N, C-alpha and C positions, 0 to 999 in steps of 0.2 A: 643859319641856313634859311635860304628863301622858302616861302610859303610853298611857292611849286615844286622845289625840288623836294621837301618834307612830303607834300603829297603824294608825288611819285613814289618817293621812298617805301611809304605805307603803305600803297595799293601795288607796286607793280609785281610782287609775288602772287597775287590773284589772277592778274592779267597773264602772267606768264603759266599758272594753271588751266586758263581758259583756252589758251594757246595749244598747251600739249593735248588737252580732251579734245579738242577741234580737229589737232593732227591724228589722234587715234581714230576719228570719225571718218576722216578723209579715207582710212583705210578699211572701214567698214561700215557698221550702220548704228542707228540709236539702239535699236534692240538687242545688239550685242553687248551693249557696255552692261556694269551691274548697276543694281538697285540704286546703290549709294553713288556711284559715280552720276548716272542721271540728274539726281538731285543736287548732287554737289554742282553738276554743269547749271541747271537751272538755276542754283542760288547765286554762283558768280556772274552769271550771264546778267541776271536782274541788277547785282552791284554795280558793274562794268557801266551797265546802260546809266545808273546815277551818277558813276563818275565822269562819264561822259557830258552830261549836263552840268554837272561841276565844273568840270574844265572848260566848256563853252563859257560859263558866265563869268568864272575867274581867272582864267589861265591868258596869256598874250602868246603862248608859244602854239603856233598852228602846227608843229608837226605833232604833238602830243594829243591833239583834237582830232587829227586826220588818222593818226594811229588808233585812237579808241572808236573814231566812228567805223572805222574799217574793220575791226574786230566785232563789235557790236553787230554791224550787219552781216559778218559771216557766221556769226554764232545764231543769229535770229533765223537766217536760210539753213541752217542745220539743225536747228530744235524745230521749226516748224515745215519745212518742206515734206512733202507727201512722198514717202518710200514707196514705191510701186510694188515692190515684194511685199511690203509690210500690209499694204491695202489688199492684196490679192488675199493674204492669208486670213486678214479679217474677214475677208467677205465670203470664204471658205469656211472659216470657224463659225460664222453666222447662220449659214444654211445646214451646215453638217451638225451643229448642235444648239445655236441658241434659240433660232426659229422653232425646231419640233419640240423642242425643251420647254420653251415657253407657251407653244400648244398642251402640251400634256398636263404643265402646273396648274394651268385655266380651263381645263376641259369643259369643267360643269360649266361656265356661262356659254360656250360652244353649244353644249347640250341644251342648255335652257334657251338659247336664240334657236336649234332644231325644233324643240319641243313646241315653242310657241307659232313657228311658222308652219308645223306639220298639224297642229290641232286646227288652225283654222283654213288650212287646203281641205282638211278633211272635211268640215264644216261646209266649205264652199263648195267642194265638187260633189257633195251628196245633193246639197241645197239645189244646186243649178242645173243637177241631172234631173230633177224630179218638177223644178219650175225655172225655166230659163230666163225668166224676168228679176231671178235674184241675183243675175250676174252685175246688175246695176248697184246692188248694194255691196257689190264686191268691187266696184270701180271701174266696170267694163260698159263704156258708153252704149245706148240703146241704138245706135247708129251702128256699131261695130258688131254688135250680137246679133243684129239682122243680116250684117253681110256674111258671117260666119255661117250662119243656118240656113240662108239663101244663096249665098254667091259662091261658098266654101272654097273660100281663096288659100291658096298653098304660099303665104307669104315670104315664107322662108326659102323658097326657091330662088327668090330676086339675089341672093348671097351668089348664085353660080355665075351672075353675070360679070360681076366684079371682085373676085375673090380675095384679093389683097386688100381694095379698098374697104370690103365689109369685114373683114379680120380687124383692119386698124379702126374702124365705125367702134365694132363690137368689144376689143379691148379697153377704148376709151371709155365706152358705156358703162361695162363691167365694174371698171375701176372706179369709175363714179359712184356707182352704185353699193360699191364697198367701202368706200371713204364714206358716203352718205350715212349707212349704217353704223359706222363708227364713232362719226362727229355727233349724231344724236344723242350719244352717250351722254353728253354734256348736259341734258336736261335731267339728270339725276338717274339715267338708265330708260325713263319713260318712251323717251321718242325712238330708242332703238326697238323695245317693246312694239312700239305702234308699227314700224317700220317692218318688222319681220311680219307681222301680223297682216299687214297690207301687201306683201308680197305674197304671202300664201294665199289671200283670197283671192287675187288678180290671177295669178299663175294657174292654180286649181281649177277656176271659174272659165277661164279660156279653154282650159282643156277638155272641161265638160261641155262646153258648147261643141267642141269638135265632135266629141264623140257622138253627142245628140245629132248632129250633122251626117256622122257616116266616115269621118277620116280622122277620128283621133288617135288610131293606131300611128298614120303618117305622122301627126305631130310628135306623139311620142318615141317615134324612131329617129326623128329630128333630134331632139333634147337629150337621146340617150348618150351620144358620143361626147359631149361636152358638158353635160348636166353634173357629172358628178365632181369636177374639180370645179366647175362655177359655182353650184350650190353649198358645196362645201366652204368656199372662200367668204362668200355672204355670210354662212353660219359662224365662221369664225370671226370675221368684222363684227357681226352682232355680238359674239360673245366680248369682244374687246370694248366694244362700245358699254357694255355692261358692267364690264370690269373697270372702266373709269368712271360710271355713275355710281356703283357702290363704294367706291373710294371717296367721293364726294358726300357720300351719306353715311356711311360706315366708315370712319377714319380708326376707329380702333384705339390701341394704346399709344399710337404714335401720332405726333402733330399731324393735322390734315394737309398742309403743303408738302412735308414728308411722304405720307402716305400716296398722294396725287403724283409725286415724283416718281416714286416706285412702280405704282400701278401703270402709271403714263407710261414707263419705258418699255414694262412688259407689252401693253397694248399697243404701242408703235412695234415692236419687233413682230408683233402679228399681222399689223397692218402691211408693213414692208415686205413680210415673206410672202404675203398673197400676190405680190404685184406679179412676179414671173408665173407663178401659178395660173393668174388670170391672163398673161398673154398667151399661154399654152391652151388654155381653154378656148380662147380666140380664134387661134389658128385652126385647131379641131372644128370650131363652129362656122369658121369662113371656107375650109376646105374640104372638110369630112363629113359634116353631118348632112347638108344641104345637098351632097353629089349624088345623082341619080343613078352613077353607075356603080356605088357601092352596096351592096345586098343589107339589108335590115339586118341580117345574123353580124355581120362583119362590125356594124356601127354598135352595136348591141357587146358585141365583144371587145370593141374599143372601151366601152364604158367599163366592163370588167376588168380590162388590164388595167385603165388608168385609175378606177378605184382600188383594187387591191395595191397598185404602188405607191400611189398617195398614203394610204391609210399607213400601210406597212414605214413607209417614210417618217410620217409624222408621230406613231407610237414605237419607231425603234430606233431611229437615226440618232445618235448622239447619247446612248443609253451607258451611262457609269462615265462618262467625259463632262456630265453638267454642272456648272457651278452650284452653290448653295441656291435656295429661294430666297428672295429679300427677306431679312428679320423683320 
């Protein structure tokens, strides 16, 4: 028997089985196969790809090469083709279970980020209220301080002139701030702590200056509608950064790389989950917060409704359906 015939006889059973599995996939989808069938599909696909390489190198039969080539291409397309229904289901599962679950597992890091921000915010507000020049130590330039105290600008009203453009810019900026808070976790978490402190100092110092100038309540009214979602996302991102930083510092019983991989996955879930929330905050900030036709009590009402809805979602969504935390 020729070597090519022996090669075909030895392998054709696997090729036929691969065809059977592909025909089954044509009538359903990959996620409907049993686990063993999925493993078998991957195993036979890799073996058939290897057979194709052997056939190209050793066989002079173009029909065999063409057959194996078409079989491998077909299998590759079925295995790696994105299933839209499966993608939608994965997306729903992420926001219904994975993201809020990750928030609950890591809430201590988020709480630490909030505590650092709040501590420095209280310090800056108290000190700036007593001495406006403290605002320079909080990162507010002296020129900006003088404009706030003397000219009393309502800079947030500019968003009314181009709401859509403002919302787009705000969303981009908020996402940048969030990613910065997370990325600085690579400095063993110290950069994230510093970022939380700096934001707390500058935000509270500006608010204190506007109160000294007599229009702080207007700024607070502007901040209320979108602030709950926006600040929560910044705290979550800060928590994600410190989660990553502590994984570098304290790997525990597992190897540092494994700890980084597991904690990094949780941190990434937190950041990705914040993106649509920041987009929602930007829409509110662009269209609701600066609108003069919306009464202050309505803006505070938006703050209350979004706050209750957001924390109900983070604390309750997906309970009882969560996978076990990383070991």
